[in-house]
C-alpha positions in Angstrom: 281.1 257.6 285.1 281.8 257.1 288.7 280.1 254.5 291.0 278.2 255.8 294.2 279.6 254.8 297.6 276.7 252.3 297.8 277.2 250.7 294.6 281.1 250.3 295.6 280.2 248.5 298.9 277.6 246.3 297.4 280.0 245.0 294.9 282.9 244.5 297.5 280.5 242.5 299.5 279.5 240.5 296.5 283.3 239.9 295.7 283.9 238.9 299.4 280.7 236.6 299.5 281.8 234.6 296.6 285.4 234.3 297.6 284.3 232.9 300.8 282.0 230.2 299.3 284.5 229.5 296.6 287.4 228.3 298.8 287.4 225.1 301.1 288.9 225.3 304.7 292.9 224.5 304.3 294.0 221.2 305.6 295.5 222.5 308.8 292.0 222.6 310.1 291.4 219.0 310.2 289.4 218.9 307.1 290.4 215.9 304.8 291.0 216.8 301.2 288.0 216.0 299.3 287.7 215.3 295.5 286.0 218.1 293.5 282.6 217.4 292.4 283.4 216.1 289.0 286.3 213.4 290.4 283.5 212.5 292.8 281.1 211.8 290.2 283.8 209.6 288.4 284.5 207.6 291.5 280.7 206.9 292.3 280.3 206.0 288.8 283.3 203.4 289.0 281.7 202.2 292.3 278.4 201.5 290.5 276.4 204.2 292.4 273.6 206.1 290.8 272.2 209.6 292.2 268.5 209.0 293.3 266.5 212.0 294.8 263.3 211.6 296.5 261.2 213.8 298.8 260.5 212.6 302.2 258.7 214.1 305.6 261.0 215.8 307.9 260.6 213.3 310.9 261.9 210.5 308.8 265.0 212.4 307.6 265.7 213.5 311.4 265.6 209.6 312.3 267.6 208.7 309.1 270.2 211.3 310.3 270.4 210.1 313.8 270.6 206.3 312.8 273.5 207.4 310.1 275.7 208.9 312.8 278.9 207.3 313.5 278.1 204.4 310.9 280.4 203.7 308.2 279.2 204.8 304.8 276.8 207.4 306.3 273.4 208.3 305.3 274.0 206.9 302.0 274.8 203.2 303.1 272.0 203.3 305.7 269.4 204.1 303.2 270.7 201.6 300.7 270.6 198.9 303.4 266.8 200.0 304.4 265.5 200.0 300.8 267.2 196.5 300.3 265.6 195.0 303.3 262.3 196.8 302.4 262.3 195.3 298.8 263.0 191.6 299.9 259.8 191.6 302.1 
């Protein structure tokens, strides 16, 4: 049974889409080589980090992102610092 042209085009599009999502940009474009997710989880666990998800208002998250730019440790370090200060009070 042969496939219709539209089915072939759809499958080709899905193949292209999954190929684009699967590969990271090569190092020559200035992206540092990041460990894969499994390795990153091991590094985080060794550092004593635990994932913690919560829902926040959009305005608050924008403020956090603005404050975290240019900060070493990024948003994770900022949130940890703010939570530590808040829990001391």
